[in-house]
ZAFIBA-526131 format. One record per residue: z, y, x of N, C-alpha, C, O in turn; residue in one letter. Coordinates in steps of 0.1 Angstrom, whole numbers, padded with zeros to 4 digits, always signed. Each point is the difference from the previous one (the first is absolute). Layout:
ZYXZYXZYXZYXA
...
# end
This chain:
+0550+0644-0422-0005-0012+0002-0016-0001-0008-0003+0008-0009M
-0006-0018+0012-0010-0005-0005+0003-0009-0015+0008-0009-0001E
-0016+0015-0011+0002-0011-0010-0001-0011+0001-0010-0004+0006L
+0020-0007-0010-0006-0016+0002-0010-0006-0011-0002+0005-0011P
-0004-0015+0016-0008-0006-0007+0008-0011-0006+0003-0008+0009L
+0001+0005-0019+0007-0005-0005-0007-0013-0010-0008+0002-0010V
+0012-0011+0013-0002-0018-0006+0006-0004-0008+0012+0001+0003V
-0015-0006-0013+0008-0008-0008-0003-0015+0001-0012-0004-0001G
+0022-0002+0005+0004-0015+0007+0007-0010-0011+0009+0005-0008V
-0013-0019+0008+0007-0007-0010+0000-0015+0007+0006-0009-0005D
-0015+0010+0017+0000-0016+0007-0013-0006-0003-0005-0009+0008G
-0002+0013-0021-0012-0007-0005-0010+0002+0013+0002+0008+0009S
-0014-0015-0010-0008+0003+0010-0008+0012-0005-0005+0006+0009E
+0003-0003-0020-0005+0011-0003+0003+0014+0007-0007+0009+0003S
+0023-0011-0003+0008+0010+0007-0001+0000+0016-0002+0010+0007S
+0003-0022-0002-0003-0001+0013-0014+0005+0005-0001+0002+0012L
-0010+0000-0020-0011+0003+0002+0001+0017+0001-0005+0008+0008A
+0013-0007-0019+0002+0016+0001+0009+0006+0009-0001+0012+0003A
+0012-0020+0004+0005+0003+0014-0008+0001+0009+0001+0009+0009V
-0013-0018-0007-0009-0002+0013-0008+0014-0002+0000+0008+0009D
-0006-0005-0021-0010+0014-0001+0007+0008+0003-0003+0005+0011W
+0015-0001-0016+0008+0012+0000+0005+0003+0013+0001+0011+0004A
+0002-0021+0004+0000+0000+0015-0006+0006+0007+0004+0009+0008A
-0020-0015-0009-0012+0008+0009-0002+0012-0005-0004+0009+0007D
+0007-0005-0023+0003+0014-0003+0008+0009+0004-0004+0012+0002E
+0016-0016+0002+0008+0012+0004-0004-0001+0016+0004+0010+0006A
-0009-0017+0000-0001+0002+0013-0013+0012+0002-0001+0009+0008A
-0008-0013-0018-0015+0010-0001+0007+0013+0000-0001+0008+0009R
+0009-0006-0021+0005+0015+0001+0011+0003+0003+0005+0011-0004H
+0005-0019+0015+0011+0007+0006+0011+0002-0008+0008+0010+0000H
-0007-0020-0009+0011+0002-0012+0011-0012+0006-0003-0009+0007R
+0015+0012-0012+0012-0013+0001-0007-0010-0015-0008+0003-0008P
+0016-0015+0010-0004-0012-0012+0013-0001-0006+0009+0000+0009L
-0006-0001-0022+0010-0003-0006-0001-0009-0013-0003+0003-0011R
+0008-0014+0016-0001-0019-0012+0012+0005-0008+0010+0006+0004L
-0013-0009-0016+0009+0004-0012-0003-0014-0006-0011-0005-0002V
+0026+0001-0001+0001-0015-0009+0006+0008-0014+0009+0008+0001Y
-0013-0011-0013+0010+0008-0010-0002-0014-0009-0010-0006-0001A
+0023+0004-0006-0001-0010-0011+0014+0000-0007+0009+0004+0008S
-0005-0009-0020+0010+0002-0005+0008-0014+0001+0006-0006-0009L
-0005+0002+0020+0001-0015+0004+0017+0001-0010+0003-0010-0007W
+0006+0020+0007+0012-0005-0006+0001-0006-0010+0011-0005-0003E
-0026+0006-0007+0001-0007-0012+0006-0015+0002+0008-0004-0008R
-0013-0001+0018-0003-0014+0005+0011-0009+0007+0000-0012+0000Y
+0007+0021+0005+0012-0001+0009+0011-0008-0007+0006+0004-0010E
-0002-0017+0016+0007-0009-0006-0004-0012-0008+0007-0008-0007G
-0022+0007+0010-0009-0012-0009+0005-0010+0014+0002+0002+0012A
-0003-0013-0020+0003-0012+0011-0009-0010-0005+0002-0007-0010V
-0013+0005+0018-0010-0009-0002+0006-0016-0004+0012-0002+0001P
-0022-0007-0006+0003-0015-0002+0005-0005+0016-0005+0005+0010S
+0015-0015-0011-0001-0009+0013+0014+0007+0005+0006-0005+0010G
+0000+0018-0015+0011+0004+0004+0000+0006+0015+0011+0001+0006G
-0022+0003+0000-0002+0007+0010-0003+0018-0002-0008+0006-0007L
+0018-0002+0015+0000+0015-0002-0011+0008+0005-0003+0001+0012T
-0004+0006-0021-0011+0009+0003+0006+0012+0008+0010+0006-0003R
-0020-0004+0016+0005+0016+0006-0005+0011-0014-0009-0001-0007P
+0021+0011+0009+0001+0009-0007-0016+0009+0003-0007+0000+0011S
+0004+0008-0023-0011+0005+0000-0001+0011+0009-0011+0003+0005G
+0025+0006-0001-0001+0010+0009-0003-0012+0015-0009+0005+0007Q
+0012-0013-0004-0001-0006+0012-0016-0004+0003-0006+0001+0011V
+0001-0005-0023-0014-0004+0001-0009+0009+0003-0009-0001+0008V
+0013+0015-0016-0007+0013+0002-0001+0005+0013-0010+0005+0004A
+0021-0006+0004+0004+0003+0011-0007-0005+0009-0005+0007+0009E
+0001-0024-0010-0007-0005+0010-0013+0001-0003-0007-0003+0010N
+0001+0007-0020-0017+0007-0006+0001+0008+0008-0010+0001+0008I
+0021+0010-0007-0005+0015+0005+0000-0004+0015-0008+0006+0006V
+0017-0014+0001+0004+0002+0015-0015-0009+0004-0004+0004+0011G
-0002-0013-0016-0010-0009+0004-0014+0008-0001-0010-0003+0006A
+0010+0014-0015-0012+0008-0001+0001+0009+0009-0010+0002+0008A
+0023+0007-0007+0003+0005+0016-0004-0003+0006-0011+0005+0003V
+0015-0013+0006-0005-0010+0012-0017-0003-0002-0008+0001+0010E
+0005-0004-0019-0015-0001-0001-0003+0012+0002-0004+0002+0011R
+0005+0007-0019-0006+0014+0003+0001+0008+0017-0009+0006+0006A
+0019-0008-0003+0008+0003+0015-0011-0010+0010-0008+0006+0008R
+0007-0019-0008-0012-0006+0009-0012+0004-0003-0008-0002+0009R
+0003+0008-0019-0014+0002-0003-0004+0014+0006-0012+0002+0004A
+0023+0007-0003-0002+0017+0003+0013+0001+0006+0008+0004-0008V
-0002-0006+0020+0009+0001+0010+0002+0017-0004+0009+0005-0007P
-0018+0000+0012+0000+0019+0001+0004+0006-0014+0003+0012+0000E
-0002-0020-0012+0004+0006-0011+0015+0000-0003+0005-0011+0001V
+0001+0020-0005+0015-0006-0001-0002-0002-0017-0005+0008-0009P
+0013-0021+0007+0001-0007-0014+0015-0001+0001+0007+0000+0009V
-0004+0001-0026+0010-0002-0005+0002-0007-0014-0010-0001-0008S
+0022-0005+0003-0004-0008-0009+0013+0003-0008+0010+0005+0006G
-0011-0008-0021+0011+0003-0010+0001-0009-0012-0009-0003-0007E
+0019+0001+0007+0000-0011-0017+0008+0011-0008+0010+0006+0004V
-0017-0004-0018+0003+0005-0009+0005-0003-0011-0008-0007-0006V
+0018+0008-0002+0005-0010-0012-0004+0009-0010+0008+0007-0004P
-0021-0007+0000-0006+0008-0010-0013-0006-0007-0006-0008+0007E
+0003+0010-0016-0019-0002-0004-0008+0002+0012+0002+0009+0007D
-0011-0018-0005-0007+0003+0009-0010+0012-0002-0002+0007+0009A
-0004-0005-0021-0010+0010-0001+0006+0014+0001-0006+0010+0005A
+0019-0009-0009+0009+0013-0001+0004+0005+0010+0001+0012+0002D
+0002-0026+0009+0004+0004+0014-0012+0005+0010+0002+0006+0011A
-0016-0011-0016-0010+0002+0007-0004+0017-0005-0004+0008+0008L
+0005-0006-0020-0001+0013-0005+0006+0011+0006-0006+0010+0003L
+0018-0014-0002+0014+0011+0005-0007+0001+0015-0004+0012+0004R
+0003-0022+0004-0005-0003+0014-0012+0011+0004-0001+0005+0011E
-0009-0002-0022-0009+0006+0001+0000+0014+0000-0009+0007+0004G
+0021-0004-0009+0004+0018+0003+0005+0004+0012+0006+0010+0001H
-0008-0020+0012+0002+0001+0014-0009-0007+0007+0004-0004+0011N
-0017+0002-0016-0008-0011+0008-0014+0007+0004-0004+0010-0006A
-0001-0014+0013-0015+0001+0007-0009-0006-0012-0008+0006-0007F
+0011-0017+0006-0003-0009-0012+0002-0011-0001+0004-0006+0010A
-0004+0001-0023+0006-0014-0005-0006-0011+0003-0011+0000-0007L
+0011-0011+0013-0009-0012+0002+0010-0011-0010+0012+0001-0001V
-0022-0012-0005+0004-0012-0008-0011-0008-0001-0011+0004-0004T
+0014-0017+0006-0007-0011-0004-0006+0000-0012+0002+0009-0007G
-0011-0019+0004-0007+0002-0011+0005-0009-0011-0004+0001-0011C
+0012-0010+0016+0007-0010-0008+0015-0005+0004+0001-0007+0010R
+0009+0010-0018+0015-0003+0007+0005-0015-0004-0007-0006-0008G
+0018+0002+0014+0004-0015-0002+0002-0003-0014-0002-0011-0004R
+0006+0020-0005+0003-0003-0013-0014+0000-0010+0001-0006-0011S
-0012+0010+0014-0009+0001-0004-0007-0011-0008+0000-0011+0005E
-0006+0014-0017-0005-0013-0003-0016-0004+0009-0007+0009+0005L
+0005-0020-0005-0010-0003+0007-0012+0007-0008-0006+0009+0007A
+0002-0011-0017-0014+0008-0008+0001+0013+0004-0010+0006+0003G
+0022+0002-0001-0004+0014+0002-0006+0006+0011+0005-0005+0010L
-0015+0014-0008-0005+0004+0011+0008+0008+0011+0000+0000+0012L
+0008+0007-0025+0006+0013+0008+0015+0000-0003+0002-0002-0012L
+0007+0002+0018+0015-0003-0003+0004+0014-0008-0004+0011+0005G
+0012-0011-0015+0010+0008-0006+0004+0013+0009-0004+0011-0002S
+0012-0013+0011+0002+0007+0009-0010+0010+0003+0001+0011-0005V
-0013-0019+0016-0006+0007+0005-0008+0014-0010-0003+0011+0002G
+0001-0020-0013-0009+0008-0012+0008+0013-0002-0006+0011-0002L
+0022-0013+0002+0005+0011-0008+0000+0013+0014-0001+0012-0001T
+0002-0019+0011+0002+0012+0012-0014+0006+0002-0001+0012+0002V
-0007-0017-0003-0014+0004-0002-0002+0011-0006-0003+0011+0004A
+0006-0014-0020-0001+0010-0012+0008+0008+0001-0004+0011-0005A
+0016-0012+0012+0012+0015-0002+0004+0005+0013+0006+0010+0000R
-0007-0014+0011+0004+0006+0014-0006+0010+0002-0013+0001-0003A
+0021+0010+0007-0004+0015+0004-0004+0003+0015-0002+0011+0005H
+0001-0025+0003-0008+0002+0012-0010-0011-0001+0001-0008-0010C
-0010+0005+0019-0013-0009+0002+0008-0014-0001+0012-0001+0002P
-0019-0012-0006+0003-0010-0005-0011-0010+0004-0010+0000-0007V
+0012-0008+0017-0008-0010+0005+0002-0014-0004+0009-0006+0006I
-0014+0001-0014+0002-0015-0002-0010-0007+0009-0013+0001+0001V
+0021-0009+0005-0010-0011+0009-0005-0012-0004+0007-0009-0004V
-0018+0009+0005-0012-0014-0010-0013+0002+0006-0004+0010+0005R
-0002-0019-0005-0012-0004+0002-0004-0010+0011+0008-0008+0006G
-0020+0008-0003-0006-0013+0011+0007+0006+0012+0007+0010+0002D
-0011-0025+0009+0007+0004+0015-0008+0011+0007+0004+0007+0010K
-0018-0005-0016-0006+0013+0010+0007+0012-0005+0003+0009+0008A
+0001-0008-0021+0004+0014-0006+0013+0004+0004+0005+0011-0002G
+0003-0021+0007+0014-0002+0002+0003+0003+0018+0009+0008+0005L
-0019-0015+0002+0002+0003+0016-0010+0013+0002-0002+0005+0012E
-0004+0001-0024-0007+0013+0005-0013+0000+0008-0005+0010+0006G
+0001-0021-0008-0012-0004+0010-0014+0006-0005-0011-0002+0006T
+0010+0012-0019-0013+0005-0006+0003+0017+0007-0010+0007+0000H
+0020-0004+0004-0004+0013+0005+0000+0010-0007+0000+0011+0005E
+0001-0015-0019-0006+0014-0010+0013+0003-0010+0007-0010-0004R
-0003+0021-0001+0006+0001-0009-0011+0005-0014-0010+0007+0000I
+0015-0011-0008-0004+0002-0018+0007+0010-0002+0011+0001+0003L
-0018+0009-0011+0007+0016-0010-0006-0002-0009-0012+0001+0000L
+0019-0005-0012-0005+0000-0013+0004+0014-0006+0012+0003-0003G
-0025+0006+0003+0002+0014-0002+0002+0001-0015-0010-0005-0006A
+0021+0011-0002-0002+0003-0015-0001+0014+0003-0005+0005+0010G
+0012+0003-0022-0003+0014-0001+0009+0006+0009+0010-0006+0003E
-0015+0019+0002+0005+0007+0012+0014+0003-0004+0008-0001+0009P
-0003+0005-0021+0014+0001-0003+0011-0009+0003+0012+0001+0003A
-0021-0015-0002+0011-0008+0000-0002-0008+0012+0007-0010+0001T
-0017+0014+0009-0004-0009+0011+0003+0009+0010+0000-0005+0011S
+0002+0013-0011+0001+0007+0015+0009-0005+0012-0004-0001+0011G
+0020-0004-0018+0005-0006+0008-0004-0010+0004+0001-0002+0013E
-0009-0012-0023-0004-0009+0005-0012+0003+0013-0002-0007+0010A
-0004+0016-0013-0011+0003+0011+0007+0001+0014-0006-0005+0010A
+0020+0013-0009+0003+0004+0013+0005-0014+0006-0002-0004+0012R
+0010-0003-0020+0005-0013+0006-0010-0007+0006+0001-0004+0012F
-0012+0001-0020-0011-0009+0003-0004+0008+0016-0001-0007+0010A
-0001+0017-0010-0010+0005+0012+0011-0001+0013-0001-0004+0012V
+0014+0009-0020+0011-0004+0017+0001-0017-0001+0005-0005+0010R
-0008-0001-0018+0002-0014+0005-0011-0004+0005+0003-0006+0010E
-0015+0007-0012-0016+0000+0009+0005+0008+0012-0004-0006+0010A
+0010+0016-0007-0002+0007+0014+0013-0010+0009-0001-0003+0012E
+0014-0002-0023+0008-0004+0012-0005-0017+0004+0005-0006+0009A
-0013+0000-0017-0010-0012+0002-0011+0000+0011-0004-0010+0007R
+0001+0025-0005-0013+0001+0006-0013-0006-0007-0009-0004+0007G
+0009+0003-0022-0011-0006-0004-0003+0012-0011+0007+0010-0002C
-0019-0013-0004-0009+0007-0012+0006-0001-0013+0008-0009-0002G
-0010+0018-0006+0004+0001-0011-0013+0003-0010-0006+0010+0001L
+0004-0022-0010-0008+0000-0012+0005+0006-0014+0009-0005-0007D
-0015+0018+0003+0007+0008-0010-0010-0003-0013-0010+0007+0000A
+0012-0014-0010-0007-0004-0013+0005+0006-0011+0012+0001-0003V
-0021+0005-0005+0001+0006-0012-0008-0011-0009-0011-0004+0003R
+0020-0001-0015-0013-0004-0007-0002+0006-0014+0008+0005-0007A
-0021-0006+0005-0003+0008-0013-0010-0010-0012-0004-0011+0002W
+0001+0018-0013-0005-0007-0012-0005+0007-0009+0009+0008-0004R
-0021-0007-0002-0005+0005-0010+0006-0004-0014-0001-0011-0005C
+0009+0023-0002+0004-0006-0011-0008-0007-0011-0011+0005-0002P
+0012-0013-0004-0008-0007-0009-0005+0008-0010-0011-0001-0004E
+0018+0009+0000-0003+0008-0017-0005+0013+0006-0004+0008-0009R
+0002-0005+0022-0004+0015+0002-0014+0002-0004-0007-0010+0002E
+0002+0018-0006-0009+0006-0004-0009+0009+0006+0005+0010+0005S
-0019-0013-0004-0009+0012+0010+0001+0010-0004-0007+0008+0006A
+0014-0003-0018-0004+0014-0004+0015+0008+0004+0001+0012+0000A
+0009-0021+0005+0011+0009+0009-0004+0004+0011+0008+0008+0005E
-0020-0010+0003-0002+0002+0011-0013+0009-0001-0002+0006+0010F
-0007-0004-0019-0009+0008-0005-0014-0011+0006+0003-0010+0006G
-0018+0015-0010-0012-0009+0004-0001+0002+0015+0003+0011+0005A
-0006-0020+0000-0004-0006+0014+0010-0002+0009-0002-0001+0012G
+0014-0001-0017+0014-0002+0011+0000-0014-0001+0000-0007-0010T
+0001+0002+0025+0005-0014+0002+0010-0004-0002+0007+0005+0008D
+0000-0011-0017+0013-0001-0003+0007-0008+0013+0011+0004+0005Q
-0016-0013+0000+0004-0011+0007-0001+0011+0015+0009-0001+0008T
-0017+0007-0007-0002+0010+0016+0015+0009+0000+0008+0001+0009R
-0007+0003-0023+0010+0012-0001+0017-0006+0000+0009+0008+0002Y
-0008-0022-0006+0013-0005+0001+0001-0004+0017+0010+0001+0007H
-0023-0006-0004+0004-0003+0017+0001+0011+0009+0004-0002+0011E
-0008+0015-0017+0004+0011+0007+0015+0006-0003+0007+0005+0008Q
-0006-0008-0018+0016+0004-0003+0009-0009+0003+0011+0005+0003R
-0011-0015-0001+0004-0013+0008+0005+0006+0017+0010+0002+0006A
-0025+0001-0004+0002+0007+0016+0003+0012+0005+0000+0003+0012S
+0003+0005-0024+0007+0011+0003+0014+0001-0003+0007+0008+0005A
-0003-0018-0016+0016-0003+0001+0004-0007+0010+0012+0002+0003L
-0020-0010+0005+0003-0011+0010+0008+0015+0015+0010+0002+0005L
-0022+0005-0006+0000+0010+0013+0014+0009-0004+0008+0003+0009D
-0007+0001-0019+0011+0004-0007+0012-0009+0006+0007+0005+0009A
-0005-0014-0012+0013-0010+0004+0000+0001+0016+0011+0000+0005V
-0020+0000+0001-0002-0005+0016+0004+0015+0011+0004+0000+0011L
-0008+0012-0021-0002+0010+0010+0015+0006+0008+0000+0003+0012H
+0010-0003-0020+0009+0003+0007+0009-0008+0011+0007+0006+0009D
-0009-0023-0011+0005-0008+0008-0010-0003+0013+0005-0001+0011A
-0019+0000-0015-0011+0000+0010-0001+0011+0012-0002-0002+0012A
+0005+0012-0018-0001+0014+0007+0011-0002+0012-0003+0001+0012A
+0017-0004-0017+0012+0000+0008-0002-0011+0011+0005+0002+0011D
-0013-0016-0014-0001-0008+0008-0017-0002+0002-0006-0008-0007H
+0002+0015+0015-0017+0002+0002+0001-0012+0012-0012+0000+0004P
+0016-0008+0002-0002-0012+0008-0004-0012-0006-0006-0010+0005A
+0010+0010-0018+0001-0014-0012-0017+0002-0003-0007+0009-0004V
+0004-0021+0007-0014-0003-0004+0001-0002-0019+0004-0010-0005R
-0009+0018+0001+0002+0000-0014-0018-0005-0007-0009+0007+0004V
+0008-0018-0015-0011-0003-0005+0003+0002-0014+0008-0007-0005R
-0017+0017-0002+0001+0000-0014-0008-0006-0008-0012-0001+0004R
+0016-0006-0016-0007-0008-0010-0002+0004-0013+0011+0001-0005F
-0019+0001-0002+0002+0002-0015-0008-0015-0004-0010-0005+0005T
+0017+0002-0014-0003-0015-0003-0002-0002-0017+0009+0000-0008V
-0019-0002+0004+0000+0001-0019+0007-0017+0001-0001-0008+0008E
+0011+0009-0022+0008-0014-0005+0013+0006+0000+0004+0010+0006G
+0004-0019-0014+0011+0003+0001+0007-0001+0007-0001-0011+0006P
+0013+0021-0001+0008+0000+0013+0007-0011+0004+0001-0001+0012A
+0005-0008-0022+0010-0009+0005-0011-0008+0004+0003-0004+0012R
-0013+0000-0014-0010-0012+0006-0008+0007+0012-0002-0006+0010Q
+0000+0016-0012-0007+0005+0013+0012+0000+0013-0003-0002+0012V
+0015+0004-0017+0011+0001+0012+0003-0015+0005+0003-0002+0011L
-0003-0004-0017+0003-0016-0004-0008-0008+0010+0004-0009+0008L
-0017+0013-0011-0013-0006+0008+0001+0006+0012-0004-0006+0009N
+0008+0017-0006-0002+0005+0015+0014-0001+0008+0000+0002+0012R
+0012-0006-0018+0013-0005+0005-0006-0011+0010+0003-0001+0012S
-0009-0007-0017-0002-0014+0010-0005+0003+0014+0000-0009+0008A
-0006+0023-0004-0004+0004+0011+0009+0011+0007-0003+0006+0010A
+0016-0005-0018+0006+0011+0006+0019-0006+0005+0006-0010-0004A
-0002+0018+0012+0014-0006+0007+0010+0012-0010+0011+0001+0003D
-0014+0005-0012+0011+0005-0012-0008+0007-0007-0009+0007+0006L
+0010-0005-0021-0004+0008-0006+0012+0010-0008+0011-0003-0004V
-0020+0017+0003+0013+0006-0001-0005+0012-0012-0011+0006+0000V
+0022-0005-0013-0005+0005-0010+0010+0011-0007+0012-0005+0000I
-0012+0012-0004+0009+0008-0007+0007-0001-0017-0004-0007-0009G
+0014+0015+0010+0009-0004-0015+0006+0011-0001+0008+0005+0008A
-0010+0000-0021+0010+0010-0005+0014-0004-0002+0002-0011-0004R
+0008+0018+0006+0013+0000+0000+0006+0013-0010-0001+0011+0005R
+0006-0013-0016+0001+0011-0008+0014+0000+0001+0005-0011+0000R
+0004+0024+0001+0016+0004+0001+0002-0005-0016-0006+0002-0010H
+0021-0012+0013+0005-0002-0008-0006-0010-0012+0007-0003-0009G
-0021-0003+0008-0004-0010-0001+0004-0014+0011-0001-0002+0012H
+0007-0009-0025+0004-0012+0010-0006-0012-0003+0002-0010+0006F
-0010+0011-0014-0012-0012-0002-0011-0004+0011+0000+0008+0010G
-0008-0018-0011-0005-0006+0010-0014+0010+0000-0008+0001-0009L
+0008+0008+0022-0013+0008+0002-0009-0004+0006+0002+0004+0012Q
-0013-0011-0014-0008-0010+0006-0012-0002-0010+0002-0004-0011L
-0014+0008+0015-0013+0000-0007-0007-0014-0001+0008-0009+0004G
-0020+0005-0010-0005-0012+0002-0005-0006+0014-0002-0012+0003R
+0000+0025+0004-0008-0001+0015+0015-0008+0009+0000-0010+0008V
+0008+0017-0011+0012-0002+0010+0005-0013-0006+0005-0007+0009G
-0004+0001-0020+0004-0017-0005-0008-0007+0008+0005-0007+0009H
-0022+0011-0013-0010-0011+0003+0004+0000+0017+0002-0012+0005A
-0002+0022+0003-0001-0004+0013+0012-0006+0008+0000-0004+0011L
+0014+0004-0020+0012-0003+0006+0000-0014-0004+0007-0007+0007L
-0013+0001-0018+0000-0016-0003-0012-0006+0006-0001-0012+0001H
-0010+0021+0003-0010-0010+0006-0010+0005+0012-0011-0006+0003H
+0015+0018+0004-0003+0006+0012+0000-0014+0009+0007-0010-0001A
-0018+0015+0011+0002-0011+0010+0005+0004+0014-0004-0006+0009E
+0013+0017-0007+0005+0007+0009+0012+0007-0006+0001+0002-0012C
+0009+0003+0021+0011+0005-0005-0006+0016-0006-0011+0004+0003P
+0020+0001-0012-0005+0008-0010+0013+0011+0001+0011-0004-0002V
-0012+0018+0004+0008+0009+0003+0001+0012-0016-0011+0005-0002A
+0018-0002-0005+0000+0006-0009+0011+0012+0001+0012-0001+0000V
-0020+0014+0002+0004+0014+0004+0002+0009-0013-0007+0004-0009V
+0020-0002+0012+0002+0010-0015-0002+0015+0002+0002+0004+0011P
-0005+0003-0021-0008+0012+0000+0012+0005-0009-0002-0003-0012Q
+0014+0010+0012+0008+0007-0005-0009+0012-0012-0009+0008+0004Q
+0013-0010-0015-0008+0005-0009+0010+0012-0008-0005+0007-0009M
# end
């Protein structure tokens, strides 16, 4: 059986947006959809609010949330098998475990319990930084969420850490029948001396050509396996996070790679990933590269 697309739900508007996005994504890739509500509700069982009214148990609330989300997805994509489950577990831990048997994990950008000032919920950040399967954080403006730009954006890092991201991005463009913009940002180091290059060397041209060669290396295998996908290559001078943030406004999904070191349990996400997950104008896919 095909691995499912797994969505973390909690009843928030953000998670409902994630359900809607994931339903369309599951249909595009012909994958089943699995909705998971994870919460340690047993900590609060037995609490009685003021006024003497008995509040529904945490489990009942969770089951109602999952049931409503399942029905929402089934109405949106009747052709997709949809299932739901309530898990009495920490949300981040549960989703990370689900990721071992998932095509991808999908989360909203902020949950019910997050502070209003936070731009990305702690669960979404933890999952994006540690999962061993692709993670999509659903965020952005209406055009990006609805896929009206018909453009996937790949932020190309080093070839050793971006191969899986390139393959994911090309497959996504193929499934949507749209184009792929592959972008490699570059900069001239401030302290770089002309002596390092030799007389007559154009340092700017050197770095631009190097960026172009690295971009070609990242795309080589993925583009060759999917020749029908229209790929546009861009090398752009500037900080990678700002270059990609600017271009996310004209994309339906931005895809980046991330290192995953075996035996390392901390957050494995760089500056570019943090910036996009907090500020991108469209959903963000973080695709791990096992090291």
